Structures are given as C-alpha cells and as structure tokens.
C-alpha positions, -999 to +999 in steps of 0.1 A: +000+000+000+014+033-010+016+061+016+017+097+008+053+109+006+062+143-008+096+130-018+084+099-037+081+114-071+101+100-100+106+135-113+139+149-102+126+184-095+112+193-062+074+192-059+057+225-062+033+232-033+006+259-028+003+266+009-029+276+026-032+292+061-064+308+073-070+328+104-100+313+123-111+338+148-076+340+164-046+360+154-021+340+134+012+358+130+042+358+106+060+332+127+032+307+122+035+311+084+073+309+087+071+276+106+046+262+081+069+271+052+098+255+070+077+223+075+070+221+038+107+227+030+117+199+055+093+176+036+112+182+004+088+204-014+091+240-028+066+265-016+055+284-047+026+304-032+011+311+003-026+319+003-039+334+035-073+346+046-097+350+075-128+331+084-150+329+115-153+291+111-143+265+085-165+257+056-179+222+056-172+218+019-138+232+013-126+244+048-120+277+030-148+296+014-158+291-022-141+322-033-109+313-015-111+277-029-113+291-064-082+313-056-064+282-046-073+265-078-060+294-099-028+294-079-024+257-087-028+264-124-005+295-124+023+277-106+018+243-121+016+229-085+017+193-076+001+195-042-019+219-020-010+218+017-032+233+044-018+244+078-049+229+094-065+196+100-089+187+072-118+162+073-117+134+047-147+150+029-129+184+027-098+168+013-119+149-013-139+180-023-107+201-027-089+174-048-119+173-072-118+211-074-080+218-078-073+185-096-042+176-076-033+161-042-044+180-011-027+174+023-034+188+057-010+196+085-012+161+100-003+144+067+026+168+062+041+160+096+036+123+091+054+125+058+084+143+075+085+117+102+084+089+075+115+105+059+134+109+092+128+075+107+160+054+107+156+027+133+133-003+130+112+009+159+109+044+145+098+032+111+071+010+127+059+039+148+055+062+118+038+035+097+013+029+125+005+065+127+002+068+089-021+038+087-044+051+114-046+085+097-052+068+063-079+045+076-103+075+078-095+085+042-098+052+023-128+063+004-107+089-015-089+062-034-120+042-043-147+066-052-151+049-086-160+015-072-188+019-047-205-013-038-206-044-060-238-045-080-260-075-086-263-094-119-253-126-136-220-137-122-220-108-097-243-121-070-232-137-038-212-129-007-182-106-013-167-074-002-161-041-019-126-030-027-130-004+001-139-032+026-110-053+014-086-024+018-099-015+052-095-052+063-060-053+051-052-021+069-065-035+101-044-066+097-013-046+091-021-023+121-024-053+144+009-067+131+027-034+138+012-032+173+025-066+181+060-058+168+060-025+187+049-043+219+079-066+216+103-037+210+086-019+239+092-048+262+129-048+253+131-011+260+113-016+293+139-043+303+167-018+296+149+008+317+144-016+346+181-025+344+191+012+346+167+016+376+182-014+393+217+000+390+202+035+399+219+053+370+199+085+367+183+093+334+183+128+320+160+135+291+165+163+265+132+177+253+123+209+234+106+224+205+119+211+172+151+228+160+159+243+194+193+226+194+188+195+214+210+172+193+237+198+191+237+200+229+236+162+231+267+159+209+285+186+228+279+168+262+285+132+250+312+138+223+289+119+199+280+125+163+242+123+163+228+138+131+223+175+133+207+198+107+190+232+106+157+217+098+126+205+116+126+170+131+162+163+121+163+139+150+135+113+152+149+081+168+159+085+204+196+081+213+210+072+248+245+078+259+263+073+293+279+106+305+304+110+333+297+141+353+320+159+377+322+144+412+323+110+396+286+110+389+272+089+360+240+096+341+222+084+310+214+112+286+185+108+262+180+128+230+143+127+219+122+138+190+114+175+189+079+187+197+058+210+177+025+229+179-005+206+171+016+175+170-007+148+156-023+128+184-016+095+165+021+103+165+021+109+203+003+076+208+026+057+183+057+071+199+045+065+235+071+037+241+099+060+229+086+091+248+083+069+279+120+077+285+109+112+292+080+102+315+103+081+336+134+103+336+149+116+368+154+150+353+142+169+322+165+194+304+140+216+285+161+231+256+148+265+244+161+288+217+168+319+238+166+341+207+133+330+193+105+356+197+081+327+200+100+310+229+072+315+255+046+300+232+070+271+223+077+266+260+040+262+267+036+238+238+064+215+251+051+216+286+016+206+274+031+175+257+052+167+288+020+168+308+003+146+282+030+120+287+025+120+325+059+137+332+045+169+347+061+162+381+095+153+368+121+179+379+129+203+350+158+226+342+153+251+313+183+253+290+184+286+273+204+277+242+221+298+214+234+326+236+262+330+211+237+346+188+228+374+213+241+394+242+232+368+268+260+355+291+265+320+304+250+316+339+229+293+361+197+306+377+191+291+411+160+287+432+159+297+469+170+262+479+200+264+456+184+241+430+193+251+393+161+261+374+176+276+343+210+274+324+221+299+298+246+284+273+256+278+237+256+242+225+274+254+194+303+272+211+303+252+243+300+282+265+282+273+298+280+235+292+307+227+319+288+249+343+256+230+337+273+197+341+289+208+374+255+217+387+240+184+375+268+166+394+260+185+425+223+178+421+227+141+417+254+139+444+228+147+470+211+114+462+243+093+465+259+076+495+296+077+496+314+063+526+328+032+545+306+002+553+316-024+578+300-057+570+302-089+592+312-120+573+276-134+575+266-105+552+287-118+523+255-118+501+251-081+505+288-076+497+282-096+464+252-075+455+273-043+460+299-058+437+272-066+411+261-029+412+298-019+408+293+002+440+325-009+458+355+014+452+379-005+474+379-032+500+400-041+531+395-063+562+393-054+599+413-073+625+381-091+634+377-103+597+349-079+588+346-065+553+356-028+552+340-015+520+345+019+504+311+023+487+296+048+463+259+041+454+226+057+449+210+062+483+176+046+475+194+016+459+214+011+491+183+015+512+166-012+492+196-036+496+197-030+533+160-035+537+163-069+520+190-079+545+170-066+575+197-041+586+199-003+588+227+020+575+234+031+611+243-005+620+271-008+595+285+027+594+289+032+632 
C-alpha cells in the first residue's frame, strides 16, 4: 500500500506546493507562516505560493470559502503545482472535495508532519511507529482512493457474498495495524527491560526535550562527544539516542536525546511514539532546551510543557536550558531557586559556553542522592557484599582485625536503602 510521501516522485525536480493558512477567529502571525513554510521545506517540497485569509469558522465543503477555494485552484494552475497543503486539520470530505476542485493532491498539517516523520525514521522501531500513525490516519481517508468502485452490483455472475474494494482495503489495513502493534509491543518490552536495568543500577536518566530545531541534538553531541545527526531543519532527530555521561564528582547519568515537539503534534504520533517518549516520562530530570533568541519562545515553552503533561511527566524535575546565547548578548550563567536548585541554564551548544557549568550543577544535584562512605559488614553479610559488587558500587575493600569487610562504597541512596532492607539491617548498624 502506498503512503503519501512528498519525496516519492520519480521526477527529479522538487514538488511545487501551494500553501494555505487561514485565520480562524484567532490572530495568526508571521512566525506561524514561517514555521509552516519550514515544515514544507523539510518535507522536500518547494513553496510556490502562500494563500492566507480570515474566516470565523471553517467551511464544511472546502474548509476555505468558495471564493478562496477558487483562488487556490487558480494558484495551482498558475504555478503548475503538484500539491496543495493546508496548515490545518482537514476532514476526509474536505480533502476529497478540494482534490476534485483543484485536480491535484491535497494534504493537511497532520499528513505533512507524518510525511516528514516517515522520511526521518531510521531505526526499525521508528519506522514501525511512523507507519502505524500513517495507517491510522489513512484509515479515515480510504474512500478517497476508491470513489469509482462503490459497492458491488448484482447481476449474472456478480451475485453472492463478497466485499467491496473499500472493505478489502480496510480489512488489510486493520491486519497490518495489528501486526505493527505486536512488533512495537515486543520492542517496547525490550526497551522496558533496559529501563528496569538502569533503575536497578540506579543510574539517573536525564531526558533532553524541546521544540523542534531548538538545538537538542547539538547539545547532546557537545555533552556526549557523539555525532548524532544535526541539521538546521525541523525534526532532524526522530529516533531516540541514549549515551552514558560521566559528570564531575564521579557521577554517571544516561542522557537521552528525543524527538522535537511542535505545535499541534498529531495525536496518533504521540500515541505511536508512546514507548519512545516513555523515556521522558520516567526520567529523573528533564532538560528543556529552548532557543533563547526565538521571539516565540514563550509559546513554544508552553507547547512543550503541554506534551510533557500529556506524557505524564508533569512532576519530573525540570531545568530550562536557554540555548544559542552565542547569537545574542546573553551571558552564560545558572539561575538558582531559593534552595540552591538550578532552574535555568544559559549556554551555547554550538560554542560550548556554559556547558561545563551546567554539568557541574548536575553533578552536585545528583550527588545529593548518593551515599559515599565506608561500610563495615560482618562475614555473614557476604551476600550483601556480592550485590554491591554486582552494582559496581565498591570502590575499594580491606578487612578489619576481626575479619569484617571494610568496603569503600559509592551508590545511589535509595538503591542502598533497598539492599539493606532486603538484608534486614539499617545503615546506622554498618557505618557506626
């Protein structure tokens, strides 16, 4: 089954697109149009015209009014456009009516974002997640491809049980959706096992989130010395990447680079990527990367926080990372709350200014949750000693004159508390 892909044309030229953005009782600004144009460019199409207008409410037939729909048709003819793209969610009927009028493909904002995600997915899991979201979106639009068939008619040789092409297509879609869900469930279980292992060893997880193109992957590369793909385009990073990072004070964290968020991110995509985004929901800390120079940063901040809340991560501690200070007069600094907890870091992922300062504060933050000291274990607690070795928590070991184990230990406090609880002893009994 062929999915809509703006880059799938056999012609070598870029597809020509007529863009449509209407103000529906709310003030849309230039930045909205700029982001829309950037989305189209990221999908691999050339924006040849941008048609704007104002309506109190969408038209049931064309979303736009009849006069505006005719203007769109004339723009398609004048620019020899291949596709019309709306910066709105269209109903299947509106898409079908518009296609019949303008005689070319019509896509809405959801289809556009799905197409970009389809191009960006690299991992097996990412491709499955995108396909699942595409199939769910397409299932409501099947009739567009089969308007010439309708239902089978009676007659000699035509009677009897059977299904229309539409019904066949819908059944095959449902079969494929079930197959993908099973595969994603298997991949999700594997991801969950990795998460549980990190929780067992109590290595804190720090998740990078932010509006798309805020500089998350650039910051990720700067901190981890990695080479995750970076580009000045929307959704350059789609598949999540995890790296172990050694912080000052001998702290260790797992840093996660995630997909960028965007206004009106399709619900099916959020659902499809739930297993991936679960890394954010279960993180110990969120680094919310924000382009400090963007005039829309307050709106983008709210959009990202809305999705964080949707993922159930509202109560996860968060530090705002004000990125790209090299493009302005901002200076590197850390803003602290009354309790000395960092709430905002000003830095440049590109130049590196302020990154070491952020890492130092992260080390201090996580150090508060770590036990570092000497434990004295009697010989009958050899099993606890073995578990500490399994967790790589023992820095050095000697013996007392009485034969007790003298262990220099560094371990997450709640992991140590759990091990001591299993052994029926308290920390005071082995540190006195």
